Structures are given as C-alpha cells and as structure tokens.
C-alpha positions in Angstrom: 58.7 36.7 40.8 56.1 35.7 43.4 53.2 34.5 41.4 51.0 31.4 41.3 49.5 29.8 38.3 45.8 30.0 37.8 43.3 27.6 36.2 43.2 27.0 32.5 40.8 28.7 30.2 37.1 27.8 30.7 34.2 28.8 28.6 31.5 31.1 30.0 28.5 29.4 31.7 24.9 30.6 31.5 22.7 31.1 34.5 20.9 28.0 35.6 17.5 29.7 35.3 18.2 31.3 32.0 18.2 35.0 31.1 16.5 37.2 33.7 18.2 40.6 33.4 16.1 42.3 36.0 16.8 39.7 38.7 20.5 39.5 37.7 20.8 43.3 38.1 19.0 43.2 41.4 21.5 40.7 42.8 24.5 42.6 41.5 23.2 46.0 42.7 22.2 44.5 46.1 25.8 43.3 46.6 27.2 46.8 45.7 24.8 48.4 48.1 25.8 46.1 50.9 29.5 46.7 50.4 29.2 50.5 49.9 26.8 51.3 52.7 29.0 49.4 55.2 31.5 52.3 54.9 29.0 54.6 56.5 26.5 52.4 58.4 28.9 52.0 61.2 29.5 55.8 61.6 26.2 56.4 63.5 26.9 53.4 65.8 30.5 54.5 66.8 29.6 56.0 70.2 27.8 52.8 71.2 30.6 50.6 69.9 33.1 52.8 71.9 31.2 52.3 75.1 30.6 48.6 74.7 34.1 47.5 73.6 36.1 50.1 75.5 37.7 51.8 72.6 39.7 55.0 73.2 39.0 57.9 70.8 42.0 57.4 68.7 41.6 53.7 68.2 37.9 54.2 67.4 38.8 55.7 64.1 40.2 52.3 63.0 36.7 50.8 63.1 36.2 52.7 59.8 39.8 52.6 58.6 40.3 48.9 59.0 37.5 48.4 56.5 38.2 51.2 54.0 42.0 50.5 53.8 41.6 46.8 53.3 38.8 47.3 50.9 40.6 49.9 48.8 44.0 48.2 49.0 42.8 44.8 47.8 40.3 45.8 45.1 43.0 45.4 42.4 43.5 41.8 43.4 39.8 41.2 43.5 39.3 42.5 40.0 42.2 40.4 38.7 40.9 37.2 40.4 37.6 37.6 38.7 39.3 37.7 35.3 41.3 34.6 35.9 39.0 32.4 38.0 35.6 33.5 36.7 33.7 36.5 37.8 30.6 34.8 39.2 32.7 32.3 41.1 34.8 35.0 42.7 31.8 37.2 43.3 30.1 34.5 45.4 33.2 33.8 47.4 33.5 37.5 48.1 29.9 37.8 49.3 30.3 34.8 51.6 33.5 36.2 53.1 31.8 39.5 53.7 28.8 37.8 55.3 30.9 35.7 57.6 33.0 38.7 58.6 29.8 40.6 59.4 28.6 37.8 61.7 32.0 37.9 63.5 31.8 41.6 63.9 28.3 41.4 65.3 29.3 39.0 68.0 32.7 40.8 68.8 33.6 40.9 72.4 36.7 43.0 72.2 38.2 45.9 70.2 40.8 43.7 68.6 38.1 41.1 67.6 36.0 43.8 65.9 38.9 45.3 64.0 39.9 41.9 62.7 36.3 41.4 61.6 36.3 44.8 59.9 39.5 44.0 58.0 38.0 40.7 56.9 34.8 42.5 55.7 37.1 44.8 53.7 38.7 41.7 52.1 35.2 40.3 51.2 34.2 43.6 49.7 37.4 43.9 47.7 36.6 40.5 46.1 32.9 41.1 45.5 32.7 44.8 44.4 35.0 44.8 41.3 33.5 41.5 40.1 30.0 42.8 40.6 30.8 45.8 38.3 32.5 43.5 35.8 29.5 41.1 35.8 27.4 43.9 34.2 29.7 43.7 31.2 29.3 39.9 31.2 25.5 39.9 31.5 24.4 43.0 29.6 25.0 43.9 25.9 27.0 47.1 25.2 24.7 50.0 24.3 21.5 51.2 25.9 21.0 47.9 27.9 24.4 48.1 29.5 24.0 51.9 30.1 20.7 51.4 31.9 22.4 48.7 34.1 25.3 51.0 34.8 22.7 53.6 35.8 21.1 51.4 38.4 24.4 50.2 39.7 25.8 53.8 39.9 22.7 55.0 41.7 23.0 52.3 44.2 26.7 52.8 44.7 26.3 56.6 45.0 23.4 56.5 47.4 24.8 53.7 49.5 26.7 56.0 51.8 23.6 58.1 52.6 21.4 55.0 53.0 24.0 53.5 55.3 23.8 56.6 57.6 20.0 56.2 57.7 20.0 52.5 58.2 22.7 52.8 60.9 20.6 55.3 62.8 17.5 53.1 62.6 19.3 49.9 63.7 21.2 51.6 66.5 18.2 53.4 67.8 15.7 50.5 67.6 17.8 47.4 68.1 21.6 47.5 68.9 24.8 48.6 67.3 25.5 44.9 66.6 22.7 44.8 64.0 24.7 47.1 61.7 26.7 44.0 61.2 24.1 41.3 61.5 21.9 42.9 58.8 24.5 41.8 56.2 24.3 38.1 57.0 20.9 37.2 55.5 21.5 39.5 52.6 24.8 37.8 51.8 23.3 34.3 52.0 20.5 35.3 49.6 22.9 36.8 47.1 25.2 33.7 47.2 22.2 31.4 46.5 20.7 33.5 43.7 23.9 34.4 41.8 24.4 30.9 40.2 20.7 30.8 39.2 20.4 34.2 37.5 23.9 35.5 36.7 26.0 34.3 33.7 29.5 33.2 34.4 32.3 34.9 32.5 35.0 33.1 30.5 38.1 32.2 32.6 41.4 33.4 31.2 44.6 31.7 31.9 47.0 33.8 33.9 49.0 34.3 37.1 48.4 36.1 40.3 50.8 38.9 40.8 51.3 38.5 44.5 54.2 41.0 44.7 52.1 43.6 43.0 49.2 42.9 45.2 51.3 43.2 48.4 53.2 46.3 47.4 50.1 48.1 46.2 48.1 47.3 49.3 50.8 47.9 51.8 51.8 51.1 50.1 48.3 52.6 50.1 47.7 51.5 53.7 51.0 53.1 54.7 50.2 56.3 52.9 46.7 56.7 54.4 48.1 55.8 57.9 50.7 58.6 57.5 48.0 61.2 56.9 45.9 59.8 59.8 48.9 59.8 62.1 49.8 63.4 61.1 46.3 64.6 62.1 47.1 63.7 65.8 50.9 63.9 66.0 52.0 66.4 63.4 54.0 66.3 60.2 57.4 66.1 62.0 56.5 63.0 64.0 59.0 60.2 63.4 56.3 57.5 62.9 54.5 59.8 60.4 57.7 60.4 58.4 58.5 56.7 58.5 55.0 55.8 57.2 55.3 58.3 54.3 58.8 57.0 53.4 57.6 53.4 53.5 54.6 54.3 51.3 56.9 55.9 48.7 59.2 52.9 48.7 56.4 50.4 48.4 54.5 52.2 45.7 57.7 52.7 43.7 58.4 49.0 44.0 54.8 48.3 42.8 55.3 50.4 39.7 58.7 48.7 38.9 57.1 45.3 39.5 54.1 46.0 37.2 56.5 47.0 34.4 58.5 43.8 34.8 56.0 40.9 35.3 54.3 39.4 32.2 50.8 39.5 33.8 50.6 42.4 36.2 47.8 42.9 38.6 47.4 46.4 37.1 48.3 46.5 33.4 50.0 49.9 33.2 49.0 50.3 29.5 45.5 51.0 30.8 46.8 54.4 31.7 47.9 55.2 28.1 44.3 56.0 27.2 44.0 59.7 28.2 40.3 59.4 28.9 40.6 56.4 31.1 43.4 58.0 33.1 41.3 61.1 33.4 38.4 59.0 34.7 40.6 57.5 37.4 41.8 61.0 38.4 38.3 62.4 38.4 37.0 59.6 40.6 39.9 60.1 43.0 39.2 63.8 43.5 35.4 63.5 43.7 35.6 60.7 46.2 37.9 62.8 48.4 35.2 65.5 48.5 32.4 62.9 48.9 33.8 61.4 52.1 34.2 64.9 53.6 30.5 65.7 53.0 29.3 62.6 54.8 31.8 62.7 57.6 31.7 66.4 58.5 28.0 67.1 57.8 27.2 64.1 60.0 29.3 65.6 62.8 27.8 69.0 62.4 24.1 67.9 62.5 24.6 65.8 65.6 27.1 68.0 67.6 25.8 71.5 66.6 22.2 71.0 65.5 21.6 68.3 68.1 20.1 65.7 65.8 19.6 62.2 67.1 21.3 59.4 65.2 18.0 58.5 63.5 17.2 62.1 62.6 20.7 62.6 61.3 20.2 59.6 59.0 17.0 61.0 57.7 18.8 64.3 57.0 20.7 62.5 54.3 17.7 61.2 52.4 17.6 64.2 50.0 21.2 63.5 48.8 20.3 59.9 48.2 17.3 61.0 46.1 19.4 63.5 44.1 22.1 60.9 43.3 19.5 58.3 42.1 17.7 60.8 39.9 20.8 62.3 38.4 22.3 58.8 37.8 19.2 57.6 36.0 19.1 60.7 33.8 22.8 60.4 32.9 22.3 56.7 32.0 19.4 57.4 29.7 21.1 60.1 27.8 24.6 58.8 27.4 24.1 57.9 23.7 22.6 61.2 22.9 25.1 63.5 24.7 28.1 61.3 25.6 30.0 61.3 28.9 31.8 64.7 28.6 28.9 67.0 29.4 27.8 65.0 32.4 31.3 64.7 33.8 31.9 68.5 33.5 28.4 69.5 34.8 28.6 67.0 37.7 32.1 68.2 38.7 30.9 71.9 38.7 27.9 71.0 40.9 30.2 69.2 43.3 32.5 72.2 43.5 29.5 74.5 44.1 28.1 72.2 46.8 31.5 72.1 48.7 31.9 75.9 48.3 28.5 76.5 49.8 29.2 74.1 52.7 32.5 75.9 53.4 30.5 78.9 54.6 29.1 76.9 57.5 29.0 78.7 60.9 27.2 78.5 64.2 24.1 80.2 62.7 23.8 77.6 60.0 20.5 75.7 60.0 19.7 72.5 58.2 17.3 74.0 55.7 19.3 77.2 55.3 22.8 75.9 55.0 22.9 72.1 54.8 20.1 70.9 52.6 21.2 73.1 49.6 24.9 72.0 49.5 24.0 68.3 49.9 21.5 68.5 47.1 24.0 70.1 44.8 26.5 67.5 45.7 24.1 64.7 45.2 23.1 65.9 41.7 26.8 66.3 40.9 27.8 62.8 42.1 24.8 61.2 40.3 25.8 62.9 37.1 29.3 61.6 37.3 29.0 58.0 38.3 27.6 56.5 35.0 29.8 58.3 32.5 33.0 57.9 34.6 32.3 54.1 34.7 31.7 53.9 31.0 34.8 56.0 30.2 36.9 53.7 32.4 35.8 50.4 30.8 35.4 51.7 27.2 37.7 49.9 24.7 39.2 47.6 27.4 39.9 44.0 26.3 37.5 41.5 27.9 40.2 39.8 29.9 41.2 43.1 31.5 37.7 44.4 32.4 38.2 43.3 36.0 41.5 45.2 36.3 40.0 48.3 34.8 36.9 48.3 37.1 39.1 47.3 40.0 41.3 50.4 39.5 38.2 52.6 39.3 36.9 51.2 42.6 40.4 51.5 44.1 40.6 55.2 43.1 37.2 55.8 44.7 38.1 54.1 48.0 41.7 55.2 48.3 40.7 58.7 47.2 38.1 58.8 49.9 40.5 57.5 52.6 43.3 59.8 51.5 41.0 62.8 51.1 39.3 62.3 54.5 42.7 61.8 56.1 44.0 65.1 54.6 40.8 67.0 55.6 40.9 65.6 59.1 44.4 66.9 59.4 43.3 70.3 58.3 40.3 70.1 60.7 42.6 69.2 63.6 45.1 72.0 62.9 42.4 74.6 62.4 40.6 73.4 65.6 43.7 73.6 67.7 44.4 77.1 66.5 40.9 78.2 67.1 40.8 76.5 70.5 43.7 78.7 71.7 41.8 81.8 70.8 38.6 80.6 72.4 40.4 79.6 75.6 41.7 83.2 75.8 38.2 84.6 75.4 36.8 82.1 78.0 39.4 82.9 80.6 38.7 86.6 80.4 35.1 86.0 81.5 35.4 82.7 83.6 35.3 82.5 87.3 38.4 80.9 89.0 36.4 77.7 89.5 35.4 77.5 85.8 39.0 78.2 84.7 40.3 75.5 87.0 37.8 73.0 85.6 38.8 73.7 82.0 42.5 73.4 82.8 41.8 70.0 84.5 39.6 68.5 81.7 41.0 70.3 78.7 37.4 70.8 77.4 35.8 74.2 76.7 32.1 74.6 77.5 29.5 75.7 74.9 29.4 78.0 73.0 33.2 78.1 72.9 33.6 74.4 72.1 31.0 74.8 69.3 33.0 77.6 67.8 36.1 75.4 67.7 34.2 72.5 66.1 32.5 74.7 63.4 35.8 76.5 62.6 37.5 73.2 62.0 34.7 71.9 59.8 34.7 75.0 57.7 38.5 74.8 57.2 38.1 71.2 56.2 35.5 72.1 53.5 37.8 74.8 52.2 40.5 72.2 51.7 37.8 70.0 50.0 37.4 72.8 47.5 40.9 71.9 46.2 39.8 68.4 45.4 36.6 69.5 43.8 38.4 72.1 41.7 40.9 69.5 40.5 37.9 67.4 39.4 36.6 70.3 37.3 40.0 70.7 35.7 40.2 67.0 34.8 36.7 67.0 33.4 37.3 70.1 31.3 40.8 69.6 30.0 41.9 66.0 30.4 38.9 63.9 29.4 38.1 64.5 25.7 35.7 61.7 24.9 32.4 63.0 23.4 30.6 59.7 23.1 31.0 56.1 24.1 31.9 54.0 21.0 29.1 51.8 19.6 29.6 48.0 19.7 30.4 48.0 15.9 33.1 50.6 16.2 36.7 49.6 16.4 38.7 52.5 17.8 42.4 52.2 18.7 42.9 52.4 22.4 44.8 55.4 23.7 44.0 58.0 21.0 42.2 60.2 23.4 39.2 60.9 21.2 
C-alpha cells in the first residue's frame, strides 16, 4: 500500500485577529472566485495565445484541458490533505502554488511552458478549492449563519465562469493576454497574507495519504476525458481513443478496489451509502455538463455568428451572473423554511428549460431574442441548485471527512464539466461534418470554377455556408445537453428525498435517505 504517514492530531487554532466572519468569508470567497473564473477567463484570450505561442488548433484546446483535468483529478487529494494537515495551512499552500503558476503562465515563451503552468495552476486550485469550502464549516456555525456563508460562496462559484469571460475580454482588449494570468498574482499574495489573520484553523486528524487512490483516480479521469476529446477529432474507432477508454476503465476499477481495501481511503466509499449525498453528486455531475456547454457554445455563437468583440461577448454574460447571484442568495435565505428539495427540483427544471430553448438556435437567432432568455433561465436554475446541493453533500458528514465530501462535490462538478463538454464537442464535430457535406454540395451548385477550386484547396466554406455548419453543430450539441439536464431533473425528483437540513441538535443516522 503506497501511503505516507501524516502529522499527529493537533487542536484547532483561532485566527490571529479574532473572529471577523465578514472578512473570513471574503477571503474564502475570493479564493473560490479566482480558481473558478480561471476556467473561463482564458477562453476569450485563446486566439491571442495561439498567435503568440504558435499553437495549432488541436493543441490549443489543451490550454483549457490542462487546467480542468488537473484541477478535477486532484480535488480529492486536496480535500483529504486539508483534513489531515489542517485546512487553513493547506488552503494557503494551494493559493501560493496557484499564484506562482499564474506568474509562470504570464511569462510563458512557448506552448509547452504555458501548458505546464496551466497544469500547475490546476494543482494549486485542487488544493485550495476543497479546503476553501471546508473552511466554511470550520468558521461558521451550522444553521442560518452557515447557510448564508454557503449562499455567498455558491453565488461566487456559480458566477465565476461568467465573470471570467467578462474579465478575460477586458484584460485581453485593454492590456494583453498575459494579464489573464498576471491578475491572479496580487490576489493570491493578499489571500495568503490575510488567511492566518482572519480564518480559524481546523483540527488536524491523524491519517495517511492514499497515494495509490490519488494516482488511479486522477489518471483514470484524465484518460477518460482524453478519450472523449480524442474521439471528437479522430472518431470512436481510433486506436488511441479505444486505448484511452480501456485504460480509464482499468484505472477507475483499480481505484474502487483500492478504496475498499485501504484503511484510510482518499474517498471513503461509505459516503455514497447516503442516498441524498449520492444524489447530490450525480446532480452536480449532470448540471455541470450542461453548464460548461452553455458557456462554451454561446461564447462561440456570439463571436462567430453575431460578430461580438471579446469585450462585448464578456458583457453578454453579465445577466447570467446576476441571475446566479440572486437565486443563490434567495435559496440560502430560505433553506430552513423550505429545505433543499424544492430548490433542487425547481433549479433542475429551469436548467432543462434553458438548454431546451438554446437548442432552437439558428442563423436568425439574435442576442435579445434567443440568447438572453435561455441564459437567464439557466442562471436562475444554477443559482437555485448550488446552495442546497452543497448542504446536502456535507450534511451528516463526520468532521474529519468534510474535506473528502466537499472534494468529491467539487470533483463531480469539474469532471462532469470536462466530460460533458468533451461529449458535446464530439456531437458538435459529427453534426458539423455531416452538415458541411450538404453545404459543400449546395455551394458547388452555385460556385464558379475559381470559387470551387479555392474551397477544395483550403477546405473552408465561405459565409453563409460556413455559418450554417457552425450553427447546426451548436444546436446538435445543445440537444445532447438536454440529456444531461433531463437526468438532473430525474435525480432531483426521484433520488434526493431530503426535505430539510437537520438542525445542529438533531442526531440522524447517516444513510437513511430521509
């Protein structure tokens, strides 16, 4: 068994400046915002990065994937490290790693350099993010106080993607693509300095690091996501694609076997015995898959079809940010009155409605007529879900396993987003290729010999034929996104049974599904 012994038990430590809940929550939420928006802030800058560092189109996708895959794959280890070594201590280390990696990314001089920095950013995010969420449990009492903190945290986490698109457009347009990385450096330094002053340290629990579990979980998820990404370009029968899927199955099977065998697993499998907690993980997986598709494909549509500039495209996502924040705050304030179930179900239905509306996209779609409405529905749905799904996931979890429970929730969000986007990109690619064949036929019927020769030489159709191909692929991707959104509704309606979060004085046996 490849494990290493951790430190002995240490008592919790109070913040050096005493109790200041507002400042503590600001520091924690700022960290989550920095980590989450980094998933999307780079999207707007990709064309500039491609030109500066000589990426080809296929390799350019790894500027995003190197971050999300490392982030999602190592979240479990980050959550476990916080339980064993102390959440505040691990939180500060993660923030410093993230800031240093951002600096390296900003000064990158080659594609390999930037990809290595992005992977290191993912490592820092995986350490900081689950401990940030777990620190809310350490610093805020269960009940209304913790619910309000979760509300702020959830609003920041939910709106971070849209804020990243806006900030990325501003920095790229006004300064340089390098500033989408540099902006994290002063924020990271400030958080690392403020955390010991205003955030309480958690108790350190003796334990071991399950290195085999960490490796097999991370490598298995990376291989699985890579298989889908590879399939989008090379097809499902490609030898490397099949090998990636086979390796993923073997590694994830080894991960499950290892977790059942080791005395202190990175992911205690008994967490899944609670029906509501398992449902929360499944719901987050499905909703994240739909969420990533909204950001990715709508961003593509407004820039390529509607002709928005990067800055204008970023502003186009402000309404979804406002909707997420408003809904998350409403859900947080009313958890004790209504419980998680109504918000989870209503939010899932709103997400489904938003994706269904977006799937009707075509060349005549305008921003006000066909983009704003779906994104608002989606924003209200996501905001309604974030707080209750977090509370459901951590409810009735032993204190020493809070990091593992929150780490799994973050993992399902990131891996769900990566897997979902990979699947939707595959659908997009297949639908686009089929539509391209039809559009080529239509074009050749009307083209001059010179125009036909140019298309055969470049492989690129002129507008409006190319636009038809793009929009058809986006619509097909959203139709696939309906499957994920529908699964979320089923889970919220039939799997999750919790009607209210237990009060602090209640003692409810875990796993009874009430």
